[in-house]
C-alpha positions as a LaTeX table, in Angstrom:
\begin{tabular}{lrrr}
\hline
Residue & $x$ (\AA) & $y$ (\AA) & $z$ (\AA) \\
\hline
Unk1 & $-51.29$ & 54.83 & $-19.58$ \\
Unk2 & $-52.01$ & 52.35 & $-22.35$ \\
Unk3 & $-53.33$ & 49.07 & $-21.02$ \\
Unk4 & $-54.23$ & 45.79 & $-22.69$ \\
Unk5 & $-57.92$ & 46.64 & $-22.25$ \\
Unk6 & $-57.43$ & 50.01 & $-23.96$ \\
Unk7 & $-55.61$ & 48.41 & $-26.89$ \\
Unk8 & $-58.29$ & 45.75 & $-27.25$ \\
Unk9 & $-61.03$ & 48.37 & $-27.18$ \\
Unk10 & $-59.26$ & 50.41 & $-29.85$ \\
Unk11 & $-58.88$ & 47.35 & $-32.09$ \\
Unk12 & $-62.54$ & 46.48 & $-31.69$ \\
Unk13 & $-63.55$ & 50.06 & $-32.47$ \\
Unk14 & $-61.40$ & 50.07 & $-35.62$ \\
Unk15 & $-62.93$ & 46.78 & $-36.76$ \\
Unk16 & $-66.45$ & 48.07 & $-36.17$ \\
Unk17 & $-65.69$ & 51.11 & $-38.34$ \\
Unk18 & $-64.09$ & 49.00 & $-41.07$ \\
Unk19 & $-66.78$ & 46.35 & $-41.31$ \\
Unk20 & $-70.17$ & 47.01 & $-42.95$ \\
Unk21 & $-73.31$ & 47.47 & $-40.89$ \\
Unk22 & $-76.91$ & 46.66 & $-41.72$ \\
Unk23 & $-77.67$ & 50.28 & $-42.58$ \\
Unk24 & $-74.47$ & 51.24 & $-44.42$ \\
Unk25 & $-71.12$ & 49.94 & $-45.73$ \\
Unk26 & $-68.00$ & 50.07 & $-43.61$ \\
Unk27 & $-64.76$ & 51.93 & $-44.24$ \\
Unk28 & $-63.41$ & 49.28 & $-46.61$ \\
Unk29 & $-66.39$ & 49.28 & $-48.95$ \\
Unk30 & $-66.62$ & 53.08 & $-48.86$ \\
Unk31 & $-62.94$ & 53.32 & $-49.77$ \\
Unk32 & $-63.42$ & 50.91 & $-52.68$ \\
Unk33 & $-66.42$ & 52.90 & $-53.85$ \\
Unk34 & $-64.35$ & 56.08 & $-53.88$ \\
Unk35 & $-61.64$ & 54.25 & $-55.81$ \\
Unk36 & $-64.15$ & 53.15 & $-58.45$ \\
Unk37 & $-65.25$ & 56.78 & $-58.86$ \\
Unk38 & $-61.73$ & 58.24 & $-58.85$ \\
Unk39 & $-61.79$ & 59.81 & $-62.31$ \\
Unk40 & $-58.38$ & 61.36 & $-61.64$ \\
Unk41 & $-56.92$ & 57.92 & $-62.39$ \\
Unk42 & $-58.29$ & 58.02 & $-65.94$ \\
Unk43 & $-55.44$ & 60.31 & $-67.05$ \\
Unk44 & $-53.03$ & 57.44 & $-66.36$ \\
Unk45 & $-55.29$ & 54.48 & $-67.10$ \\
Unk46 & $-56.28$ & 55.66 & $-70.58$ \\
Unk47 & $-52.81$ & 55.98 & $-72.13$ \\
Unk48 & $-51.59$ & 52.89 & $-70.29$ \\
Unk49 & $-54.53$ & 50.91 & $-71.61$ \\
Unk50 & $-53.78$ & 51.99 & $-75.17$ \\
Unk51 & $-50.16$ & 51.03 & $-74.65$ \\
Unk52 & $-51.07$ & 47.51 & $-73.51$ \\
Unk53 & $-53.46$ & 47.11 & $-76.43$ \\
Unk54 & $-50.70$ & 48.23 & $-78.81$ \\
Unk55 & $-48.24$ & 45.56 & $-77.65$ \\
Unk56 & $-47.07$ & 43.46 & $-80.63$ \\
Unk57 & $-48.91$ & 40.31 & $-79.57$ \\
Unk58 & $-50.70$ & 38.00 & $-81.99$ \\
Unk59 & $-54.36$ & 37.15 & $-81.50$ \\
Unk60 & $-53.34$ & 33.61 & $-80.50$ \\
Unk61 & $-50.91$ & 34.93 & $-77.90$ \\
Unk62 & $-53.47$ & 37.32 & $-76.44$ \\
Unk63 & $-56.05$ & 34.55 & $-76.22$ \\
Unk64 & $-53.50$ & 32.37 & $-74.42$ \\
Unk65 & $-52.73$ & 35.18 & $-71.97$ \\
Unk66 & $-56.44$ & 35.78 & $-71.38$ \\
Unk67 & $-56.85$ & 32.07 & $-70.55$ \\
Unk68 & $-59.12$ & 31.04 & $-73.43$ \\
Unk69 & $-57.42$ & 27.64 & $-73.40$ \\
Unk70 & $-58.21$ & 27.26 & $-69.71$ \\
Unk71 & $-61.82$ & 28.41 & $-69.82$ \\
Unk72 & $-61.24$ & 31.26 & $-67.36$ \\
Unk73 & $-58.59$ & 33.96 & $-66.80$ \\
Unk74 & $-55.11$ & 32.55 & $-66.33$ \\
Unk75 & $-53.88$ & 35.51 & $-64.25$ \\
Unk76 & $-55.17$ & 34.16 & $-60.89$ \\
Unk77 & $-53.28$ & 30.93 & $-61.58$ \\
Unk78 & $-50.04$ & 32.70 & $-62.45$ \\
Unk79 & $-50.01$ & 34.84 & $-59.30$ \\
Unk80 & $-49.81$ & 31.72 & $-57.15$ \\
Unk81 & $-46.10$ & 31.45 & $-57.94$ \\
Unk82 & $-44.87$ & 34.82 & $-56.62$ \\
Unk83 & $-47.39$ & 35.05 & $-53.79$ \\
Unk84 & $-46.76$ & 31.49 & $-52.65$ \\
Unk85 & $-42.99$ & 31.86 & $-52.87$ \\
Unk86 & $-42.92$ & 35.15 & $-50.96$ \\
Unk87 & $-45.28$ & 33.96 & $-48.25$ \\
Unk88 & $-43.12$ & 30.85 & $-47.80$ \\
Unk89 & $-40.05$ & 33.07 & $-47.63$ \\
Unk90 & $-41.69$ & 35.09 & $-44.84$ \\
Unk91 & $-42.18$ & 31.87 & $-42.87$ \\
Unk92 & $-38.56$ & 30.80 & $-43.42$ \\
Unk93 & $-37.37$ & 34.19 & $-42.18$ \\
Unk94 & $-38.64$ & 33.08 & $-38.78$ \\
Unk95 & $-36.64$ & 29.84 & $-38.91$ \\
Unk96 & $-32.99$ & 29.98 & $-37.76$ \\
Unk97 & $-30.47$ & 28.97 & $-40.42$ \\
Unk98 & $-32.89$ & 29.30 & $-43.35$ \\
Unk99 & $-31.31$ & 32.32 & $-45.03$ \\
Unk100 & $-30.44$ & 30.59 & $-48.30$ \\
Unk101 & $-33.82$ & 28.89 & $-48.86$ \\
Unk102 & $-35.54$ & 32.20 & $-48.12$ \\
Unk103 & $-33.41$ & 33.97 & $-50.73$ \\
Unk104 & $-34.16$ & 31.25 & $-53.28$ \\
Unk105 & $-37.89$ & 31.63 & $-52.73$ \\
Unk106 & $-37.69$ & 35.40 & $-53.13$ \\
Unk107 & $-35.84$ & 34.90 & $-56.42$ \\
Unk108 & $-38.46$ & 32.38 & $-57.58$ \\
Unk109 & $-41.20$ & 34.89 & $-56.75$ \\
Unk110 & $-39.43$ & 37.62 & $-58.73$ \\
Unk111 & $-39.06$ & 35.28 & $-61.71$ \\
Unk112 & $-42.78$ & 34.46 & $-61.62$ \\
Unk113 & $-43.92$ & 38.04 & $-61.16$ \\
Unk114 & $-43.27$ & 39.05 & $-64.77$ \\
Unk115 & $-45.51$ & 36.46 & $-66.47$ \\
Unk116 & $-48.19$ & 37.00 & $-63.83$ \\
Unk117 & $-48.14$ & 40.75 & $-64.43$ \\
Unk118 & $-48.32$ & 40.32 & $-68.21$ \\
Unk119 & $-51.48$ & 38.21 & $-68.01$ \\
Unk120 & $-52.99$ & 40.72 & $-65.61$ \\
Unk121 & $-52.24$ & 43.73 & $-67.83$ \\
Unk122 & $-53.72$ & 42.03 & $-70.91$ \\
Unk123 & $-56.92$ & 41.27 & $-69.00$ \\
Unk124 & $-57.00$ & 44.77 & $-67.49$ \\
Unk125 & $-56.87$ & 46.49 & $-70.88$ \\
Unk126 & $-60.23$ & 44.96 & $-71.84$ \\
Unk127 & $-62.32$ & 46.14 & $-68.90$ \\
Unk128 & $-64.76$ & 48.94 & $-68.05$ \\
Unk129 & $-63.78$ & 52.39 & $-66.75$ \\
Unk130 & $-64.44$ & 51.61 & $-63.09$ \\
Unk131 & $-62.57$ & 48.32 & $-63.37$ \\
Unk132 & $-59.64$ & 50.08 & $-65.03$ \\
Unk133 & $-59.32$ & 52.39 & $-62.02$ \\
Unk134 & $-59.41$ & 49.61 & $-59.45$ \\
Unk135 & $-57.12$ & 47.42 & $-61.54$ \\
Unk136 & $-54.59$ & 50.21 & $-61.88$ \\
Unk137 & $-54.24$ & 50.57 & $-58.10$ \\
Unk138 & $-54.09$ & 46.78 & $-57.79$ \\
Unk139 & $-51.20$ & 46.73 & $-60.28$ \\
Unk140 & $-49.35$ & 49.65 & $-58.63$ \\
Unk141 & $-49.44$ & 47.95 & $-55.24$ \\
Unk142 & $-48.23$ & 44.69 & $-56.75$ \\
Unk143 & $-45.42$ & 46.52 & $-58.55$ \\
Unk144 & $-44.44$ & 48.19 & $-55.29$ \\
Unk145 & $-44.26$ & 44.72 & $-53.75$ \\
Unk146 & $-42.01$ & 43.51 & $-56.56$ \\
Unk147 & $-39.67$ & 46.48 & $-56.06$ \\
Unk148 & $-39.51$ & 45.79 & $-52.33$ \\
Unk149 & $-38.69$ & 42.13 & $-52.89$ \\
Unk150 & $-36.04$ & 42.97 & $-55.47$ \\
Unk151 & $-34.49$ & 45.32 & $-52.91$ \\
Unk152 & $-34.82$ & 42.67 & $-50.24$ \\
Unk153 & $-32.93$ & 40.11 & $-52.30$ \\
Unk154 & $-30.22$ & 42.63 & $-53.13$ \\
Unk155 & $-29.81$ & 43.60 & $-49.49$ \\
Unk156 & $-29.57$ & 39.97 & $-48.39$ \\
Unk157 & $-26.94$ & 39.18 & $-51.01$ \\
Unk158 & $-24.63$ & 41.88 & $-49.64$ \\
Unk159 & $-25.15$ & 40.73 & $-46.07$ \\
Unk160 & $-27.73$ & 43.30 & $-44.92$ \\
Unk161 & $-30.11$ & 40.65 & $-43.67$ \\
Unk162 & $-32.16$ & 42.89 & $-41.37$ \\
Unk163 & $-32.80$ & 45.42 & $-44.14$ \\
Unk164 & $-33.71$ & 42.57 & $-46.46$ \\
Unk165 & $-36.27$ & 41.24 & $-44.04$ \\
Unk166 & $-37.83$ & 44.66 & $-43.48$ \\
Unk167 & $-38.11$ & 45.20 & $-47.24$ \\
Unk168 & $-39.66$ & 41.76 & $-47.60$ \\
Unk169 & $-42.23$ & 42.60 & $-44.93$ \\
Unk170 & $-43.08$ & 45.82 & $-46.75$ \\
Unk171 & $-43.35$ & 43.88 & $-50.00$ \\
Unk172 & $-45.65$ & 41.29 & $-48.49$ \\
Unk173 & $-47.85$ & 44.06 & $-47.07$ \\
Unk174 & $-48.11$ & 45.72 & $-50.49$ \\
Unk175 & $-48.85$ & 42.40 & $-52.21$ \\
Unk176 & $-51.51$ & 41.59 & $-49.61$ \\
Unk177 & $-53.24$ & 44.95 & $-50.11$ \\
Unk178 & $-53.02$ & 44.51 & $-53.87$ \\
Unk179 & $-54.52$ & 41.05 & $-53.58$ \\
Unk180 & $-57.44$ & 42.37 & $-51.55$ \\
Unk181 & $-58.14$ & 45.00 & $-54.20$ \\
Unk182 & $-57.77$ & 42.32 & $-56.86$ \\
Unk183 & $-60.44$ & 40.35 & $-55.04$ \\
Unk184 & $-62.76$ & 43.37 & $-55.24$ \\
Unk185 & $-62.03$ & 43.62 & $-58.96$ \\
Unk186 & $-62.73$ & 39.94 & $-59.59$ \\
Unk187 & $-65.67$ & 39.28 & $-57.29$ \\
Unk188 & $-67.35$ & 42.62 & $-56.58$ \\
Unk189 & $-66.86$ & 44.03 & $-60.09$ \\
Unk190 & $-67.00$ & 40.61 & $-61.80$ \\
Unk191 & $-63.93$ & 41.20 & $-63.96$ \\
Unk192 & $-62.99$ & 37.89 & $-65.55$ \\
Unk193 & $-66.23$ & 36.18 & $-64.50$ \\
Unk194 & $-68.46$ & 34.37 & $-66.98$ \\
Unk195 & $-71.36$ & 36.81 & $-67.38$ \\
Unk196 & $-73.62$ & 34.15 & $-68.91$ \\
Unk197 & $-73.14$ & 31.47 & $-66.26$ \\
Unk198 & $-76.59$ & 32.01 & $-64.78$ \\
Unk199 & $-78.34$ & 32.01 & $-68.17$ \\
Unk200 & $-78.96$ & 28.24 & $-68.41$ \\
Unk201 & $-80.42$ & 28.26 & $-64.89$ \\
Unk202 & $-82.93$ & 30.98 & $-65.76$ \\
Unk203 & $-84.35$ & 29.52 & $-68.97$ \\
Unk204 & $-87.13$ & 27.01 & $-68.28$ \\
Unk205 & $-86.98$ & 23.65 & $-70.11$ \\
Unk206 & $-88.82$ & 23.10 & $-73.35$ \\
Unk207 & $-89.50$ & 25.11 & $-76.47$ \\
Unk208 & $-90.08$ & 28.88 & $-76.47$ \\
Unk209 & $-91.56$ & 31.04 & $-79.19$ \\
Unk210 & $-89.55$ & 33.86 & $-80.77$ \\
Unk211 & $-92.30$ & 35.00 & $-83.13$ \\
Unk212 & $-92.98$ & 34.51 & $-86.82$ \\
Unk213 & $-90.12$ & 33.52 & $-89.12$ \\
Unk214 & $-91.15$ & 36.26 & $-91.54$ \\
Unk215 & $-90.43$ & 38.92 & $-88.90$ \\
Unk216 & $-86.78$ & 37.88 & $-88.49$ \\
Unk217 & $-84.57$ & 40.01 & $-90.77$ \\
Unk218 & $-82.04$ & 38.40 & $-93.11$ \\
Unk219 & $-78.31$ & 38.63 & $-92.48$ \\
Unk220 & $-78.28$ & 41.03 & $-89.54$ \\
Unk221 & $-78.40$ & 40.57 & $-85.75$ \\
Unk222 & $-81.79$ & 40.69 & $-84.09$ \\
Unk223 & $-82.49$ & 40.90 & $-80.36$ \\
Unk224 & $-85.45$ & 38.85 & $-79.07$ \\
Unk225 & $-86.63$ & 37.97 & $-75.57$ \\
Unk226 & $-87.23$ & 34.62 & $-73.86$ \\
Unk227 & $-88.75$ & 34.95 & $-70.39$ \\
Unk228 & $-87.12$ & 38.40 & $-69.92$ \\
Unk229 & $-83.79$ & 37.03 & $-71.15$ \\
Unk230 & $-82.24$ & 38.58 & $-74.26$ \\
Unk231 & $-81.07$ & 36.35 & $-77.11$ \\
Unk232 & $-79.38$ & 37.08 & $-80.42$ \\
Unk233 & $-81.13$ & 35.74 & $-83.52$ \\
Unk234 & $-79.47$ & 35.62 & $-86.95$ \\
Unk235 & $-81.23$ & 34.37 & $-90.09$ \\
Unk236 & $-79.23$ & 33.36 & $-93.15$ \\
Unk237 & $-80.34$ & 33.56 & $-96.77$ \\
Unk238 & $-81.22$ & 29.84 & $-96.73$ \\
Unk239 & $-83.48$ & 30.43 & $-93.69$ \\
Unk240 & $-81.00$ & 28.81 & $-91.33$ \\
Unk241 & $-81.40$ & 30.34 & $-87.89$ \\
Unk242 & $-78.81$ & 30.70 & $-85.14$ \\
Unk243 & $-79.78$ & 31.72 & $-81.61$ \\
Unk244 & $-77.36$ & 32.40 & $-78.74$ \\
Unk245 & $-77.46$ & 34.46 & $-75.52$ \\
Unk246 & $-77.25$ & 38.16 & $-76.35$ \\
Unk247 & $-75.10$ & 39.37 & $-73.43$ \\
Unk248 & $-71.41$ & 38.65 & $-74.01$ \\
Unk249 & $-69.85$ & 36.23 & $-71.53$ \\
Unk250 & $-66.85$ & 38.55 & $-71.15$ \\
Unk251 & $-68.48$ & 41.65 & $-69.67$ \\
Unk252 & $-72.10$ & 41.51 & $-70.81$ \\
Unk253 & $-71.81$ & 43.46 & $-74.06$ \\
Unk254 & $-74.86$ & 43.41 & $-76.40$ \\
Unk255 & $-73.99$ & 41.01 & $-79.20$ \\
Unk256 & $-77.11$ & 42.10 & $-81.10$ \\
Unk257 & $-75.30$ & 45.41 & $-81.67$ \\
Unk258 & $-72.21$ & 43.63 & $-83.00$ \\
Unk259 & $-71.15$ & 42.70 & $-86.50$ \\
Unk260 & $-71.82$ & 39.42 & $-88.34$ \\
Unk261 & $-69.12$ & 37.84 & $-90.50$ \\
Unk262 & $-68.17$ & 34.31 & $-91.57$ \\
Unk263 & $-70.76$ & 32.70 & $-89.32$ \\
Unk264 & $-69.60$ & 34.61 & $-86.24$ \\
Unk265 & $-70.63$ & 37.68 & $-84.25$ \\
Unk266 & $-68.14$ & 40.19 & $-82.85$ \\
Unk267 & $-68.98$ & 41.91 & $-79.55$ \\
Unk268 & $-69.07$ & 45.71 & $-79.95$ \\
Unk269 & $-67.49$ & 46.33 & $-76.55$ \\
Unk270 & $-64.19$ & 44.45 & $-76.46$ \\
Unk271 & $-64.09$ & 42.45 & $-79.70$ \\
Unk272 & $-64.78$ & 38.90 & $-78.49$ \\
Unk273 & $-65.86$ & 36.68 & $-81.39$ \\
Unk274 & $-68.46$ & 33.92 & $-81.01$ \\
Unk275 & $-69.57$ & 31.26 & $-83.51$ \\
Unk276 & $-73.28$ & 31.66 & $-84.17$ \\
Unk277 & $-73.98$ & 27.98 & $-84.68$ \\
Unk278 & $-73.01$ & 26.92 & $-81.16$ \\
Unk279 & $-71.81$ & 30.01 & $-79.25$ \\
Unk280 & $-68.18$ & 28.92 & $-79.15$ \\
Unk281 & $-65.74$ & 31.72 & $-78.22$ \\
Unk282 & $-63.56$ & 31.78 & $-81.30$ \\
Unk283 & $-61.49$ & 34.76 & $-80.12$ \\
Unk284 & $-61.03$ & 36.47 & $-76.76$ \\
Unk285 & $-60.94$ & 38.29 & $-74.48$ \\
Unk286 & $-63.96$ & 36.11 & $-73.64$ \\
Unk287 & $-62.89$ & 32.82 & $-72.07$ \\
Unk288 & $-66.36$ & 31.22 & $-71.95$ \\
Unk289 & $-68.76$ & 30.39 & $-74.81$ \\
Unk290 & $-72.29$ & 31.73 & $-75.20$ \\
Unk291 & $-75.29$ & 29.56 & $-74.31$ \\
Unk292 & $-76.82$ & 28.36 & $-77.59$ \\
Unk293 & $-80.28$ & 27.16 & $-78.62$ \\
Unk294 & $-81.75$ & 24.48 & $-80.84$ \\
Unk295 & $-84.14$ & 25.98 & $-83.39$ \\
Unk296 & $-87.23$ & 24.74 & $-85.19$ \\
Unk297 & $-90.05$ & 26.34 & $-87.16$ \\
Unk298 & $-93.60$ & 25.17 & $-86.54$ \\
Unk299 & $-96.25$ & 26.53 & $-88.90$ \\
Unk300 & $-94.09$ & 29.55 & $-89.62$ \\
Unk301 & $-93.34$ & 30.26 & $-85.95$ \\
Unk302 & $-89.75$ & 30.16 & $-84.68$ \\
Unk303 & $-89.27$ & 28.06 & $-81.54$ \\
Unk304 & $-86.07$ & 27.59 & $-79.57$ \\
Unk305 & $-84.86$ & 25.31 & $-76.80$ \\
Unk306 & $-81.72$ & 25.75 & $-74.72$ \\
Unk307 & $-79.00$ & 23.40 & $-75.91$ \\
Unk308 & $-77.26$ & 21.44 & $-73.19$ \\
Unk309 & $-73.72$ & 20.11 & $-73.27$ \\
Unk310 & $-70.47$ & 21.10 & $-74.95$ \\
Unk311 & $-70.63$ & 23.31 & $-78.06$ \\
Unk312 & $-70.35$ & 21.39 & $-81.32$ \\
Unk313 & $-68.56$ & 22.56 & $-84.43$ \\
Unk314 & $-71.20$ & 21.49 & $-86.93$ \\
Unk315 & $-73.78$ & 24.07 & $-87.96$ \\
Unk316 & $-77.30$ & 22.98 & $-87.07$ \\
Unk317 & $-79.76$ & 23.08 & $-89.89$ \\
Unk318 & $-83.19$ & 24.56 & $-89.39$ \\
Unk319 & $-85.92$ & 21.96 & $-88.97$ \\
Unk320 & $-89.33$ & 22.60 & $-90.33$ \\
Unk321 & $-92.36$ & 20.95 & $-88.77$ \\
Unk322 & $-95.46$ & 21.42 & $-90.87$ \\
\hline
\end{tabular}
């Protein structure tokens, strides 16, 4: 005989297994770890990624979809429309006489799902292998939710209200699971995060030496260290120096292994372009600029100091203190 105490004990046992312990992760984290390592997904993710990258979108359009104009990915903003509409619809399904408003909200969610998915796919195509796997499952669950809600709206319109509500519940469940996996992608795997945010907090104030000016090569990227932090140094023919953080703000790519052209450096991993003079993200997928440094030369020694404030467009000239 199943009693309330038995049910409660079973729920508590399931929660204990799902949640992490001091000595090991719980079921949820172990499942996400297996998902990250699921190489079987690569057979689908690879061609799909190339397909998204081959979409006939201009560089300006891609940057807008990445959220360069916003300073962070726009996808989390866009998903508020379908998720909010569908959650509100679920509440109205519990209210007598609210059939029409519930249908309207489902339709609004379906209309907002397309733009939200497009921004997500564009971001997804510029991620690492493990992130591609997690993001693919995230997208599949969200797509399943969209299909359920489309079926729910169709069923409601022909008078099959009960079927419509059951499909909506299934859709909300799929969207919720997809959102949880999306949270793992964004926060655990740091997809879409600014990978240089901590840089200004780790560099101590004041001037730091980068070595002799004569040791900095002309016209090609050079990696130097400041207090165990990597920076990119570029020296022009007129001895003008530019120094910015070396790890790309998009996903930490080594800019010192990138290419230099027209006063900018292109990340070798995903093609983000940064202006050398001030670290500004000229082209995405990066949505955040690189920390930049003021430069001076004292008795032939290059010294740099972290620049505070908003990036400026003017190129800073090298100052010589003799």
